[in-house]
N, C-alpha and C positions, 0 to 999 in steps of 0.2 A: 743688701739693703734691708732696713728695718721699717716696718709700717705699723703705727699704733692706731688701733681702730677703737673709738670710744663711743659707746651707746649703752643706754640702760636696759635695753631689750637684748637678752642673749641670743634670741632668734634672729634679730637684725644684725647682730655681730657675725652670726654664722653666715647670713645671706650675703654680707659684704665680703667675707672671706671667699665664699664660693664665687662671687662675681669678680673678685680680683683674679682669681685662677682662670675664669672663663675669658677675662680680658687679656690673659697672657702674662700675668704678674704673680703667677703661682710659686715662683722659685724664691720670692722675698720671704723673709721671716716676718710673721704677723704676730703682734702682741695685742691682747684685748684689755680694755678697761671699762668698768661699768658706770663711771661718771667722771666729771671733771677732777674730783679729788684723787681718785685712783690713777688718772691719767698724769696729773702732776707729779705724783709720787713715781710713777714709771719714768717720766721725763727727767726726773733728778737722779734716777738710778742708771739710766742708759741713754745712749744717743740714738735718736731716730731720724730717719730721712723724710718721713711724711707722717703727719697726723691727720686722720679722717674722723671728724667728730660730728655726733648729733648736736643739735642746737638746744632742744629742751630736755634737761636731765635734772634729777634731783641732786641735792647737795652742792653742786657747782655746775652751771649751764656751759654749753660749748663756748658761747661768746665770753663768759666769765673765764673759762680756761684759756682762750686765746689771749685775752687781756693780760692775764697773769703771766703767761708764757713770754709775751713780749716785754712785759715789765722787768722780767728776769734777764732779759737781753737775749733770750733764745730765739733764733731766726729760722727755726725748722719750718719747712713747708707745711702749711696748715690749710686745711679745707674743710668744708662742711659737707655732710650727707644727711640731709633733713627733709621732712615731709612739708615744712613751711618755708616760704620763700617770698618775702615782701621786698619791696624796693629798699625800705628802711633797714631790714636785716642785712640785705646785700651791702648797702652803703657803710654800715656799722662794721661788718666783718672786713670789708676792703680797706676801712681806715686803720685796721689793725694788722693789715698785711695778709689777709686770707688769699690764697692763691686760686681756690676753686669753690664752687658752690654747686653741688649735685642735688637735685631734688628727687625725692622718692615719688613714685617708683622709678627705678633706673635700669639701665641695661649694661651689658658688658661693653658695649661701644661708648656709652657715656663715661664709663671709667677710663677706657683707652684714651678718649679725647682729653679728659681732665688731667690724667697722670702721665701721658706719654713723654713729655719733656723732662718730667722729674724722675721717673723710673727707668728710663732707657739706658 
């Protein structure tokens, strides 16, 4: 299985990778992208099983990425790992088919709960 981690912070991408390992998903191939533009290019190059994206990023935000992915007909499992979480954000993400919404700070258990059905 392949996981695409999208965040403009290299440190946060590293934390997400570590938390995936701690949650028992260390055997999966993890690819990183620094923003929505890089992620879109990666999605055009390869097939991913899950996209874990930050919401606020330069160049193309996470929600803009999700909208673009869905417009292209890609139904990849897509969720957010973000420090912001309003009801409006969740509703917008859900309307485009987001599968999960993880709020920072998070734990390995949070990842297990969000990804268990997808990555088992």
